[in-house]
N, C-alpha and C positions, 0 to 999 in steps of 0.2 A: 450469347449469354450463357454462362455455365450455371448449371442448376444441380442441386442434389436430386439424383434420379433414384427412384425406388423401383427395382424391377424383380421379377420372379423369373428365374431361369428354369426351363422345363427339360433339364438333362436327366435321363433315367438314373436314378440311384445317386446323383450328385447334387448337393445343395437343394434338395427337394423342399419346397415350401419355405425357403429361407429368403430373407430380403438381402440384396446386395446394393450397396451404396457406392456410387462413383464419387471420388474426391473432386473437389473444385480445383481447377488449375490456378496456382498462385500468381501466375503472370497475367491472368485475366482480370483486368481492372474495371470490367463493366459494373460490378457490385459497387465499387467505390464511386464511380460516376453517378450511379442511381442514388446512393446514400447522399452525395453532395447535392444532387438536384432536389431531392426530397427535403433536405435541410434548408436549402435556399427558398424553396416554395413555402415551407413552414414559417420561416423568418419573415418572408414578404407578407404573408397572411397576418402574422402578429404585428408587424410594423404597420401594415394597413389599418388594423383594428385600433391600434394606439393612436395613430394619426387621426382617424375619424373621431375618436373620443376627445382629443385635444381640440379638434375644430368645434365640437358641440360645446365644450367648456368655454372657449373663446367667444363663440357666438352668444352664450349665455352672459358673459361679462359685457359684450357690446350692447346687448339688449338692456342690461342693467344701467349702463352708462347712458344710454339713450333715454331711458325713462327718467333718470335723475335730471338730465338736461331738460326734458320735457316739463317736468315738475317745476324747475327753476324758471323756465320761460312762461309758464302759466301764472306763476306768482308775480313775475315782473309785469306781465300783461294786466293783471288785476290792479297793481300799484299805479300803472300808467293810465288806466282807465279812470281810476279814482282821482288822479292828479288833473286829468283832462276835464272831468266834470267840475272839479274845484275851480279850475282856471277859467272855465267859460261861465261860471255862475253869474247872473245879472247883478247881484249885490256886490260882488268883487269888482265888476267892470264899472259900476256906478261910483263906488268908492274911490277907484284909481282915477276916474274922470274928474271927481271933485277935488282930488289932491292936485290935479294938473290945472285946474282952474276952469274946467268946462261946466256949464249948467245945462239944465234941461231945455230942450228947444222950445221956442215960442210959436204962436200960431202961424206967423209969416214965414217961419224957417223951414217948415215941412213941406215938401213937394212930393206929390203922389205920382208915381209913374205907372202906366198901364201898358 
């Protein structure tokens, strides 16, 4: 890898105390490879961050949908419990039995099982 080199030459009377810089060879492509690799790494980091943020937002939407579905199911459960209690009420069953022609049982019709 070619680098800019700063050297001080110690020749008596010539270039005393002056910096001499070596020029980079234009055919040396290691700098371009390093720049491309650094750019790709930066892009991967940015894409990873954006992807993780999108996953967090999607998870939030899924949680919101699940909470909405839960609320709907709880409401349906309340309605079904109310209907169950209404359907099994003794007054309703007696009224339906009377409509079908059934009467209350007499003394001889009840058999107790143990």
